N, C-alpha and C positions, 0 to 999 in steps of 0.2 A: 461511441455511442453508433447504436444501430447495430451492434451485434447479439446475437444469440446469448441468453446471460450467462452462460459455460465457457463462451470463446473469449480469447484473446489476443493482442496482435503479437506473433512471436519474432519479427523483424520488419524492418523497412531496408529495404537494400536499391539504390541507386547505381545501374550499368555494373551490376553482381558484388559490388561491394555493398557492406552494410552502413548504412547512417541513422540505422536505431538508437541509438543513443547520442551520435555526434550531430542529428540533425544534418539538413541541407538548405539551401536556399533556392527558391520556384525562380526558374530562368538562368540559372546558372550554369546550367548545362544544359543545352539544345539537344532536343535529339536522343538524349540518354534515359531510356525509361525507367519507371519508378515501380518497382512490386513492393506491396506489402503482403504479409504473410500473415495468416490467420489460422488460430488453430482453436479447435470447437474443442477442446477437451481440459481446462484450465482445473484447478483444483477449487477446493471450498473449504472455507473457515467457518466454523460458528462457534458462538463464544459466548462470555457469559462475565460483566462487569460489576464486580462487587466495592462497598465503598471499604473504608478501614474499620469500621465497625462491622462488615460483612452483612450491608444489604445491599438489596440490586440497586445500581446507579444507571436511573433513568436518562434519558435524554444528553447522554455524552458520546461526544465525537471517537470512535476511535481509527487508529491510523497505521495500516500496514506501511513500513517503512523498507525500502530495498537497504542490500549492503552498498557502502561507500561508492564503490567502484559504476553503480548503476542511479547515482543518485541526483545526476543531472536529468534523467530521463521522467518526464512527467507522467508517463503510461507505466512505469512502474510500483507507482505508489496507486496504494486503494483506501475509499474512506469510508465510514459506516456509521450510523448514528443508532446506538442501543434503544430499545422500546421501554416499556413502564416495567419490565421486567428485567433490565439490563442486560439482556440478549443481541444479539448482534449477526451478521453475516454477511459475508462477503464472497463472490461468485466471480468464477470467471481470474483466477490467480494463475498467473504464468507460474512454472516450475522455478523454484531456487531459495536461498535463503531469505528469511527477514526478521523483521522486529516489529511486535507490536504495540502499541502505546492507546491508554486511555486516561485523557485530560479531562478535569472538570471545568478546566479555562484554560482557550490555546490560540493566539491569533492566528487566524486562518493562511492555511500555506507555513507557519515558523518552523515546521516537520520537515522542514525542504534547507533547511538551513543548518548546516554540520555544526557552528558554535550553538545554536539551540540544541540542538539534540545531544550534542557533548554533557549538558546538565543533567540529561534524564538516563543516560546508558544505560545505568543499572537499576532501572524502572520500569524497564520494556521486557517483553516477553519473546525469545529468539522461538521461531519458528522454520521448518522447511517444510516448504509443499513439493510435492510430487503431482505429476501430471495428473488429472482426473481422479485425486483423491479426495479424502472429507478429513480435515483437521477440528478439535476440538481444543477451543484455549479459554481457560480462566485468566481473567486480568484484574489487577487492583489498581483503584483509579487514584491516577495520581491530582492529590487536592490542589486547589488553586493558591495555596499559601505555600508552596511547595519550594518556591523561588527564593521565600522570604525565611527561608529556615536555616 
């Protein structure tokens, strides 16, 4: 929050050691400086979500999920909602490999749990984001009844 649209937090360091994925406890190490590294040129993902009938999927949550090694870091996820034409945009995406998902209905933050994601691994769209680049992604909506199939 408070960063320019294309920016992202690249690292958080305490005493010269990265704590970006592991976290830190405030007051645990008195006198050790905390450094937040911001990069102003994140990637952008523009996309569109279609229903299985190839119609635009409006008001759908689209989630960008980082690889398993970074899934404990909440700052590595991105969320967007489609407009009435099924379009979405995510800006300030850090470089890396991700998977995009578009669910018709999903409990908030369920995508942060590996057991939940395992059910949908073949329904996501793999993307590789480079610094400062713009990607286009077409997604098919994962129906609400997918778990019941």
